[in-house]
C-alpha positions as CSV (number, residue, x, y, z in Angstrom):
1,M,38.0,-5.1,8.9
2,L,40.9,-6.2,11.9
3,V,39.4,-7.4,15.0
4,S,41.2,-5.8,18.1
5,K,38.2,-6.3,20.4
6,I,36.5,-9.5,20.0
7,P,32.8,-9.8,20.8
8,N,30.8,-12.3,23.0
9,H,30.0,-15.1,20.9
10,V,28.3,-18.8,21.6
11,D,31.7,-20.1,19.7
12,I,34.3,-17.8,21.7
13,I,35.0,-18.5,25.3
14,Q,37.2,-16.2,27.2
15,L,39.9,-17.5,29.7
16,H,39.5,-15.6,32.5
17,V,41.1,-17.6,35.3
18,R,44.9,-16.6,35.5
19,S,46.0,-20.1,36.5
20,E,44.5,-21.5,33.3
21,Q,46.3,-18.6,31.3
22,N,49.8,-18.9,33.2
23,L,49.5,-23.0,32.3
24,I,49.2,-22.1,28.8
25,L,51.9,-19.4,28.5
26,N,54.4,-21.3,30.4
27,R,53.9,-24.0,27.6
28,I,54.5,-21.6,25.0
29,K,57.3,-20.3,26.7
30,Q,59.0,-23.7,26.5
31,L,58.4,-23.6,22.6
32,I,59.4,-20.4,21.7
33,D,59.8,-16.3,23.3
34,L,57.2,-15.0,21.7
35,E,57.5,-11.8,24.1
36,N,60.6,-10.7,22.5
37,Y,59.7,-11.8,19.0
38,K,59.5,-8.8,16.7
39,S,58.5,-8.2,13.1
40,V,59.9,-5.3,11.4
41,T,58.2,-3.8,8.2
42,L,59.6,-0.9,6.2
43,K,57.7,1.1,3.1
44,L,59.4,0.6,0.1
45,E,59.9,3.2,-2.4
46,E,59.6,2.6,-6.1
47,Q,63.3,3.1,-7.0
48,Q,64.2,0.3,-4.6
49,L,62.0,-2.2,-6.5
50,P,64.8,-3.5,-9.0
51,V,67.2,-4.1,-6.3
52,L,64.5,-5.8,-4.3
53,K,63.0,-8.2,-6.7
54,K,66.3,-9.7,-7.1
55,Q,66.9,-10.9,-3.5
56,P,65.3,-14.2,-2.2
57,F,62.0,-12.6,-1.3
58,L,58.6,-13.9,-1.6
59,V,55.5,-11.6,-2.2
60,T,52.1,-11.5,-0.7
61,F,49.2,-9.0,0.4
62,N,50.1,-6.3,2.8
63,T,47.2,-6.5,5.1
64,G,48.7,-4.5,8.2
65,K,50.3,-6.4,11.1
66,S,48.9,-9.7,12.6
67,N,47.2,-9.2,16.0
68,Y,46.9,-12.6,17.5
69,W,48.8,-15.6,18.1
70,L,46.8,-19.1,17.4
71,F,47.7,-21.7,19.6
72,L,46.6,-25.5,18.5
73,T,46.9,-28.0,21.7
74,R,45.2,-30.4,23.6
75,R,42.7,-29.4,26.7
76,N,41.4,-32.5,28.7
77,N,42.5,-34.4,25.9
78,R,40.6,-32.7,23.5
79,Q,41.4,-30.6,20.2
80,T,41.6,-26.9,21.6
81,S,42.5,-23.7,19.7
82,V,43.5,-20.8,21.7
83,L,43.7,-17.4,20.4
84,I,46.2,-15.3,22.2
85,N,46.5,-11.2,21.8
86,K,50.2,-9.9,20.8
87,M,50.7,-8.6,24.4
88,L,49.9,-12.0,26.1
89,N,47.4,-11.1,28.4
90,K,44.1,-12.3,27.2
91,M,43.1,-15.5,25.4
92,W,40.0,-17.0,23.7
93,L,39.1,-20.7,23.0
94,I,37.6,-20.8,19.5
95,P,36.4,-23.4,17.1
96,S,38.9,-24.9,14.5
97,F,38.8,-27.8,11.9
98,F,42.3,-29.0,11.0
99,P,43.8,-32.5,11.3
100,D,44.3,-33.8,14.6
101,Q,48.1,-34.2,14.3
102,Y,48.5,-30.3,14.4
103,Y,46.8,-30.2,17.6
104,R,50.3,-31.1,19.3
105,D,51.4,-27.6,20.2
106,T,51.6,-25.8,16.8
107,I,51.5,-22.0,16.9
108,L,50.6,-19.6,14.0
109,D,50.7,-15.9,13.5
110,V,47.2,-14.6,12.6
111,S,45.2,-11.9,12.0
112,L,41.3,-11.9,13.0
113,L,38.9,-10.2,10.8
114,T,34.9,-9.6,10.8
115,V,33.7,-10.7,7.3
116,K,30.1,-10.4,5.9
117,N,28.2,-13.3,4.6
118,S,26.5,-12.6,1.4
119,G,26.1,-16.2,-0.2
120,P,28.9,-17.4,-2.2
121,Q,30.3,-14.0,-2.4
122,L,32.1,-12.3,1.0
123,D,33.0,-9.0,1.5
124,I,35.0,-7.6,4.3
125,T,32.8,-5.1,6.6
126,S,33.6,-2.5,9.2
127,T,33.6,-2.9,13.0
128,E,33.9,0.5,13.6
129,N,30.6,0.9,15.3
130,I,31.4,-2.0,17.8
131,N,32.3,-0.2,20.9
132,T,33.5,-2.6,23.6
133,E,36.0,-2.9,26.7
134,S,36.6,-6.9,25.8
135,L,34.6,-8.7,23.6
136,E,31.2,-7.8,24.8
137,V,29.2,-7.2,21.6
138,T,26.9,-10.2,20.7
139,V,26.4,-11.6,17.2
140,D,23.2,-10.0,17.1
141,K,24.9,-6.5,17.2
142,L,27.2,-7.8,14.1
143,R,24.1,-8.4,12.4
144,G,23.2,-4.8,12.0
145,N,21.1,-3.8,8.8
146,G,19.8,-7.1,8.2
147,K,23.4,-8.2,7.5
148,S,25.0,-11.5,8.7
149,F,28.9,-11.6,9.7
150,H,31.6,-14.2,10.5
151,F,35.1,-14.2,12.0
152,L,38.0,-14.8,9.2
153,V,41.6,-16.2,10.9
154,L,43.9,-15.4,8.5
155,I,47.0,-16.9,9.0
156,H,50.4,-15.1,8.2
157,D,53.2,-17.4,9.2
158,L,53.8,-20.6,11.4
159,M,56.1,-20.4,14.4
160,V,55.9,-23.8,15.9
161,L,55.0,-27.2,14.3
162,R,53.9,-29.8,16.7
163,G,55.9,-28.7,19.5
164,K,59.1,-27.8,17.4
165,N,60.4,-24.3,16.8
166,I,60.8,-23.9,13.3
167,L,60.7,-20.2,12.5
168,N,64.8,-19.7,12.2
169,Q,65.1,-23.5,10.9
170,T,63.1,-23.3,7.9
171,L,62.7,-21.0,5.1
172,L,59.2,-19.0,4.6
173,S,58.4,-21.1,1.4
174,E,58.9,-24.4,3.2
175,R,56.9,-22.8,6.2
176,T,53.7,-22.0,3.7
177,Q,54.3,-25.6,2.5
178,F,53.3,-26.9,6.0
179,I,50.3,-24.4,6.3
180,D,49.2,-25.8,3.0
181,Q,49.0,-29.1,4.3
182,L,47.3,-27.9,7.5
183,F,44.3,-27.0,4.9
184,Q,44.5,-29.9,3.1
185,N,41.0,-31.3,3.9
186,Y,39.6,-28.1,5.0
187,K,36.6,-26.7,3.7
188,Y,34.6,-23.3,4.9
189,L,30.6,-24.7,5.5
190,Y,29.6,-21.5,6.4
191,G,30.2,-21.5,10.4
192,S,31.0,-18.8,12.6
193,F,34.7,-18.9,12.0
194,E,36.4,-19.3,8.6
195,Y,40.0,-19.9,8.2
196,A,42.4,-18.7,5.4
197,R,46.0,-18.4,4.7
198,K,47.8,-15.6,2.8
199,P,49.2,-16.6,-0.6
200,Y,52.9,-16.1,-0.9
201,I,54.5,-16.1,-4.6
202,R,57.7,-15.3,-6.6
203,Y,58.1,-12.1,-7.7
204,D,57.1,-13.4,-11.5
205,F,53.4,-13.9,-10.6
206,L,52.8,-10.6,-8.9
207,E,50.3,-9.4,-11.6
208,S,48.4,-12.5,-11.4
209,L,48.2,-12.1,-7.8
210,W,47.0,-8.3,-7.7
211,F,44.5,-8.6,-10.6
212,D,43.1,-12.2,-10.5
213,L,43.3,-13.5,-6.9
214,R,42.7,-10.3,-5.1
215,P,39.2,-9.6,-6.4
216,T,38.2,-13.0,-5.2
217,L,39.3,-12.7,-1.7
218,N,36.7,-11.6,1.2
219,Y,39.3,-9.7,2.9
220,Q,40.2,-7.3,-0.1
221,S,39.1,-4.3,1.2
222,I,41.8,-4.2,3.9
223,I,44.7,-4.7,1.4
224,S,46.8,-1.7,1.1
225,G,49.3,-3.3,-1.3
226,I,52.1,-6.0,-1.4
227,L,54.5,-7.3,1.3
228,F,58.1,-8.3,0.5
229,R,59.2,-11.1,3.1
230,S,62.4,-12.8,3.4
231,N,62.6,-16.3,2.0
232,T,65.6,-17.1,4.2
233,K,66.3,-18.6,7.8
234,A,67.6,-15.7,9.4
235,D,65.5,-12.7,10.3
236,K,65.3,-10.0,7.8
237,F,63.2,-6.9,7.3
238,N,59.8,-6.9,5.6
239,Y,58.9,-4.2,3.0
240,F,55.8,-3.1,2.0
241,Y,54.8,-1.2,-1.2
242,N,51.5,0.6,-1.8
243,I,49.3,-0.2,-4.7
244,P,46.3,1.8,-5.3
245,H,43.0,-0.2,-5.6
246,Y,41.9,1.5,-8.8
247,L,45.2,0.6,-10.7
248,K,44.3,-1.2,-13.9
249,R,45.9,-4.2,-15.4
250,P,48.2,-2.4,-18.2
251,E,48.3,-3.5,-21.6
252,K,52.1,-4.1,-21.8
253,V,54.7,-4.8,-24.5
254,V,56.3,-8.2,-24.9
255,H,59.7,-7.6,-26.5
256,V,60.9,-10.7,-28.2
257,T,64.9,-10.2,-28.8
258,S,66.4,-11.9,-31.9
259,E,68.4,-14.3,-29.6
260,E,64.8,-15.6,-28.3
261,R,62.7,-15.2,-31.7
262,P,61.3,-18.3,-32.9
263,K,60.5,-18.4,-36.6
264,S,56.7,-18.3,-36.2
265,L,54.4,-17.8,-33.4
266,Y,50.8,-18.5,-32.7
267,L,49.3,-15.0,-31.9
268,L,46.1,-13.7,-31.1
269,V,44.9,-10.8,-34.1
270,E,42.5,-8.1,-33.1
271,S,41.3,-6.1,-35.5
272,T,40.6,-2.4,-34.7
273,N,38.7,0.5,-36.5
274,T,41.9,1.4,-38.6
275,V,42.1,-0.2,-41.9
276,D,44.9,-2.7,-42.1
277,T,45.8,-2.3,-38.1
278,Y,45.7,-5.3,-36.2
279,K,46.9,-6.0,-32.8
280,L,48.9,-9.1,-31.9
281,Y,48.7,-10.7,-28.3
282,A,50.8,-13.3,-26.8
283,T,50.4,-15.1,-23.4
284,D,52.4,-14.7,-20.3
285,R,53.2,-17.7,-17.7
286,D,50.0,-16.8,-16.0
287,K,47.8,-17.1,-19.1
288,N,47.3,-13.5,-19.3
289,L,46.9,-11.8,-23.2
290,K,49.8,-9.4,-23.3
291,Y,50.0,-6.9,-26.1
292,L,53.3,-7.8,-28.5
293,D,53.0,-5.8,-31.7
294,I,51.2,-4.4,-34.7
295,A,50.6,-7.0,-37.6
296,L,52.7,-6.4,-40.7
297,V,50.1,-5.7,-43.4
298,N,52.4,-4.4,-46.3
299,D,50.7,-5.9,-49.3
300,M,47.2,-6.1,-51.1
301,A,46.8,-10.1,-51.0
302,T,47.5,-9.8,-46.9
303,S,45.2,-6.8,-46.6
304,K,42.3,-8.4,-48.4
305,R,42.8,-11.8,-46.9
306,L,42.6,-10.5,-43.1
307,Q,39.8,-8.4,-44.2
308,S,37.8,-11.3,-45.3
309,E,38.5,-13.3,-42.5
310,I,38.4,-11.1,-39.0
311,G,35.4,-8.6,-38.5
312,K,35.6,-5.5,-36.8
313,G,36.5,-5.9,-33.0
314,E,37.2,-9.8,-33.5
315,Q,40.2,-11.5,-32.3
316,V,41.3,-14.8,-34.1
317,V,44.5,-17.0,-33.5
318,Y,46.6,-17.2,-36.5
319,R,50.0,-18.6,-37.0
320,C,52.3,-15.6,-37.8
321,E,55.9,-15.4,-39.3
322,Y,58.8,-12.8,-38.5
323,D,59.6,-10.5,-41.3
324,N,63.4,-9.8,-40.9
325,R,63.3,-7.0,-43.3
326,F,60.5,-4.9,-41.7
327,G,61.2,-6.2,-38.3
328,A,57.4,-7.3,-37.5
329,W,55.1,-10.4,-37.4
330,R,52.7,-11.1,-40.5
331,P,49.6,-13.1,-40.1
332,I,49.8,-16.4,-42.3
333,T,47.0,-18.9,-41.5
334,K,44.2,-19.1,-39.3
335,A,44.6,-21.3,-36.4
336,I,41.2,-21.8,-34.7
337,D,42.3,-25.0,-32.8
338,H,45.4,-23.1,-31.3
339,K,46.0,-20.5,-28.3
340,P,48.3,-17.8,-28.2
341,D,51.7,-19.0,-27.5
342,I,53.0,-18.5,-24.1
343,I,56.2,-16.5,-24.1
344,Y,58.2,-16.9,-20.7
345,G,60.3,-14.3,-18.9
346,L,59.5,-11.4,-21.6
347,V,56.8,-9.6,-19.7
348,E,57.8,-6.6,-17.3
349,T,56.2,-7.0,-13.9
350,L,53.4,-4.7,-12.5
351,V,55.2,-2.6,-10.4
352,N,57.7,-1.4,-13.2
353,T,55.0,-0.7,-15.5
């Protein structure tokens, strides 16, 4: 869950001295005007999706608004990470573990979450019972009911890189590459603070983002849908689209046009409970199986061959040939050493299903 009030913690030091806060704020003002920075996010209706996906947008998870800035700098000639609320009136020193060259006045747009420790698997947990005015809950209180928690700093964007304001000088895709470099040698070692970056992908890979990556994330509980962010240098509106968590990956039909159709394909053939009815599957660019068609079984020889080679419920890869007369694919020979062919650009994306 998003943390709006940070508890007291052995690894958190709140900066109370106003002169010290002003010193940091004055340095930040020389780099970027955070006081007037605004990011506008609008809700997207389904009928707008076909138009939006043709525009220069990248897609990520919608996790709500970021609630902090992270300032990587030097203090007394030491690496220092300053967490600053968006009102710019409260600051905390927190641990971080990035390459030294980034502690030269780098500013990141982040969210702070509390995450439950459960061995290798981590789940988001609620902090609703944290009743505090200004970070006054100890880690012991966060460990209620025998559960142990740590903090997750989720990075949304990069505003200033080593003293240079790059927000309006670079594409979002370029800034994400800089963030990737920040994590080049990073590894979470089960300490009190974990760092993660939001993934940004092209629209083509949306289905894999939602069904494959999302379930592996320790902050999946706060993901409410997808967020479209402009991949241009000029400020643009962001758009979010809600996707329910119970949505299942659809079995979608792959359409192969006559212009794109090869003479043969390696397809996965799946037997069913109906005699002579076999489902055919190809794969998309994410290597997910996609339903293609029903196999052509219109003669006794093919029927007997498939019944002897494929048991009920089994899946076997076959080299299939297209029959122009019947407009269907006929399994020809078993191809145990082959994987189903990948058919690019022929699978409709998740939101249009």
